[in-house]
C-alpha positions as CSV (number, residue, x, y, z in Angstrom):
1,M,-6.9,-5.1,-19.2
2,G,-9.9,-4.2,-17.2
3,F,-10.4,-2.1,-14.0
4,I,-10.8,-5.5,-11.9
5,E,-7.8,-6.9,-13.4
6,L,-5.9,-3.7,-12.6
7,F,-7.0,-3.8,-9.1
8,L,-6.2,-7.7,-8.8
9,L,-2.7,-6.9,-10.2
10,A,-2.2,-4.1,-8.0
11,A,-3.1,-6.1,-5.1
12,G,-0.9,-8.9,-6.0
13,L,2.3,-6.4,-6.5
14,S,1.6,-4.8,-3.3
15,M,2.0,-8.0,-1.2
16,D,5.7,-7.7,-0.7
17,A,5.2,-3.9,0.6
18,F,2.4,-5.5,2.9
19,A,4.8,-8.1,4.1
20,V,7.5,-5.6,5.1
21,A,4.8,-3.2,6.4
22,A,3.8,-5.9,8.6
23,C,7.4,-6.4,10.0
24,A,7.7,-2.5,10.8
25,G,4.2,-2.8,12.8
26,L,5.5,-5.4,14.8
27,T,8.5,-3.2,16.4
28,M,6.0,-0.7,17.4
29,P,4.9,-0.9,20.8
30,K,1.5,1.3,19.7
31,V,1.0,2.2,16.0
32,N,2.3,5.4,15.2
33,M,0.2,6.9,12.5
34,K,2.9,9.5,11.2
35,K,5.1,6.6,10.8
36,A,2.6,4.3,9.2
37,L,1.8,7.1,6.6
38,A,5.4,7.5,5.8
39,I,5.7,3.7,5.3
40,G,2.6,3.8,3.2
41,L,4.0,6.6,0.9
42,Y,7.3,5.2,0.7
43,F,6.0,1.7,-0.7
44,G,3.0,3.3,-2.8
45,I,5.1,5.9,-4.6
46,F,7.9,3.7,-5.4
47,Q,5.2,1.0,-6.6
48,A,3.9,3.4,-9.0
49,V,7.0,5.0,-10.2
50,M,8.5,1.6,-11.2
51,P,5.8,0.4,-13.6
52,L,6.1,4.0,-15.4
53,I,9.8,3.4,-15.7
54,G,9.6,-0.4,-17.2
55,Y,6.7,1.0,-19.5
56,L,8.7,3.7,-20.9
57,A,11.7,1.6,-21.6
58,A,9.8,-1.0,-23.1
59,T,7.7,1.2,-25.4
60,L,11.0,1.8,-27.6
61,F,10.6,-1.9,-28.5
62,A,7.1,-2.9,-28.2
63,D,6.2,-2.4,-31.8
64,K,9.5,-4.8,-32.9
65,I,8.1,-7.7,-30.9
66,V,4.3,-7.3,-31.0
67,A,4.0,-10.8,-32.3
68,Y,5.4,-12.1,-28.7
69,D,3.7,-9.5,-26.5
70,H,1.4,-11.9,-24.7
71,W,3.9,-14.5,-24.2
72,I,6.3,-11.9,-22.7
73,A,3.8,-10.6,-20.2
74,F,2.7,-14.1,-19.5
75,G,6.3,-15.1,-18.8
76,L,7.0,-12.2,-16.6
77,L,3.9,-12.4,-14.6
78,C,4.1,-16.2,-14.0
79,F,7.8,-15.6,-13.0
80,L,7.2,-12.9,-10.4
81,G,4.3,-14.7,-9.1
82,G,6.0,-17.8,-8.9
83,K,8.9,-16.0,-7.0
84,M,6.2,-14.9,-4.7
85,I,4.9,-18.3,-4.3
86,I,8.1,-19.9,-3.2
87,S,8.9,-16.9,-1.0
88,S,5.8,-17.5,1.1
89,F,7.0,-20.8,2.0
90,I,10.5,-19.8,3.0
91,K,11.1,-18.2,6.6
92,D,12.9,-15.0,6.7
93,G,14.3,-12.9,9.5
94,C,11.2,-11.2,10.8
95,Q,9.9,-13.1,13.8
96,D,6.5,-13.1,15.1
97,R,6.3,-12.4,19.0
98,A,5.4,-15.8,19.8
99,C,8.5,-17.4,21.8
100,P,8.7,-21.1,23.0
101,D,10.6,-19.9,26.0
102,E,8.0,-19.1,28.6
103,A,10.9,-16.8,30.2
104,C,10.7,-14.4,27.2
105,A,9.2,-11.1,27.3
106,D,6.8,-10.2,24.6
107,R,8.3,-9.5,20.9
108,E,11.5,-11.5,21.9
109,C,12.5,-13.8,19.0
110,P,12.8,-17.4,19.3
111,G,16.1,-18.6,20.7
112,G,16.5,-15.7,23.0
113,K,17.6,-13.1,20.8
114,K,16.2,-9.7,21.6
115,P,15.1,-7.7,18.5
116,D,15.6,-3.9,18.5
117,R,12.9,-2.6,20.7
118,S,12.8,1.2,18.9
119,E,10.1,1.8,16.8
120,A,10.3,1.3,13.2
121,S,12.5,3.9,11.6
122,V,11.3,5.9,8.6
123,A,14.6,7.4,7.8
124,P,15.5,7.3,3.9
125,A,18.5,5.3,4.6
126,R,16.4,2.4,5.8
127,M,13.3,3.2,3.8
128,L,14.6,3.8,0.4
129,P,16.4,0.3,0.0
130,L,13.3,-1.4,1.0
131,A,11.0,0.4,-1.2
132,V,13.3,-0.3,-4.0
133,A,13.5,-3.7,-3.3
134,T,9.6,-4.4,-2.9
135,S,9.1,-2.5,-6.3
136,I,11.4,-4.4,-8.6
137,D,8.6,-6.7,-9.5
138,A,6.7,-3.8,-10.8
139,L,9.4,-2.4,-13.0
140,A,9.1,-5.9,-14.7
141,V,5.2,-5.5,-14.9
142,G,5.5,-2.3,-16.3
143,V,7.1,-3.9,-19.2
144,S,4.2,-6.0,-19.8
145,F,2.1,-3.1,-19.9
146,A,3.6,-1.5,-22.8
147,F,3.0,-4.8,-24.7
148,L,-0.5,-5.1,-23.6
149,R,-1.4,-1.4,-24.4
150,V,-2.5,-0.6,-21.1
151,N,-3.3,2.8,-20.2
152,I,-0.3,3.6,-18.0
153,I,-1.5,6.6,-16.1
154,T,-4.6,4.6,-14.9
155,A,-2.5,1.4,-14.1
156,I,0.2,3.2,-11.9
157,L,-2.6,5.2,-10.0
158,F,-4.3,1.7,-9.0
159,I,-1.1,0.3,-8.2
160,G,0.2,3.4,-6.2
161,I,-2.9,3.9,-4.3
162,T,-3.7,0.1,-3.7
163,T,0.1,-0.2,-2.2
164,F,-0.3,2.5,0.1
165,A,-3.6,1.5,1.6
166,L,-2.5,-2.2,2.1
167,S,0.9,-1.0,3.5
168,L,-1.0,1.1,6.0
169,A,-3.1,-1.7,6.9
170,G,0.1,-4.1,6.9
171,V,1.6,-1.7,9.9
172,K,-1.6,-2.1,12.0
173,I,-1.9,-5.8,11.3
174,G,1.7,-6.6,12.3
175,N,1.4,-4.2,15.4
176,V,-1.8,-6.4,16.3
177,F,-1.4,-9.8,15.1
178,G,2.3,-10.3,14.5
179,T,3.1,-11.4,11.0
180,R,0.9,-14.4,10.9
181,F,-0.8,-13.3,7.9
182,K,2.4,-12.2,6.0
183,T,3.1,-15.6,4.4
184,K,-0.6,-15.8,3.4
185,A,-0.4,-12.6,1.8
186,E,2.7,-13.3,-0.3
187,L,0.9,-16.4,-1.3
188,A,-2.3,-14.9,-2.3
189,G,-0.3,-12.2,-4.3
190,G,1.6,-14.7,-6.3
191,V,-1.4,-16.7,-7.2
192,I,-3.0,-13.7,-8.5
193,L,-0.1,-12.5,-10.6
194,V,0.1,-16.1,-12.2
195,L,-3.6,-16.5,-12.9
196,I,-3.8,-12.8,-14.7
197,G,-0.7,-13.9,-16.8
198,L,-2.5,-17.2,-17.7
199,K,-5.7,-15.2,-18.4
200,I,-3.5,-12.8,-20.7
201,L,-2.1,-15.7,-22.9
202,L,-5.5,-17.6,-23.1
203,E,-7.4,-14.6,-24.4
204,H,-4.4,-14.2,-27.0
205,L,-4.8,-17.8,-27.9
206,N,-8.5,-17.2,-28.2
207,I,-9.1,-20.2,-25.8
208,V,-11.1,-18.2,-23.4
209,S,-12.9,-14.6,-23.8
210,F,-13.7,-12.5,-20.9
């Protein structure tokens, strides 16, 4: 797996974190750089650590299933990518600031329900569950790294740094534009993971060569 593929994979994996960061940015009257950096670090660190855990766990079994390694990588990436694509079409609880009721003030949710106007909290009790939830997919990808003989140090650095940068950008984008780009990011991330999985399989079957 080359640098371009690693970067695209890292970008695809980080889209969940980007979406959550955009929701956090939406609650900030103005972007708080200290909190934005904390959000980026939470997501970046967990997104880097999870693949390492998956890689170390799968290394114990990699030699026993070497004949099926590319099928496993293909299946994992397509499953994760498909989940992100489906998720991009499902509305969740993070509302944009647009409201059909003209009487609503800015950043009030449709239907008249007022959100918490306090700035996004970066307390461990709030951030740790979010960081774990958005990095579970990376754990599965770490399993595929073991089967593909990927340089794990390079891979987790790519994933961690990319997630940190995109989460930081997500806070700003969510604050300025709301969450209008959130679903598009999830859709793009899912497509990237599926395409990388397909490429890995086709290369293994000697159908294509890059």
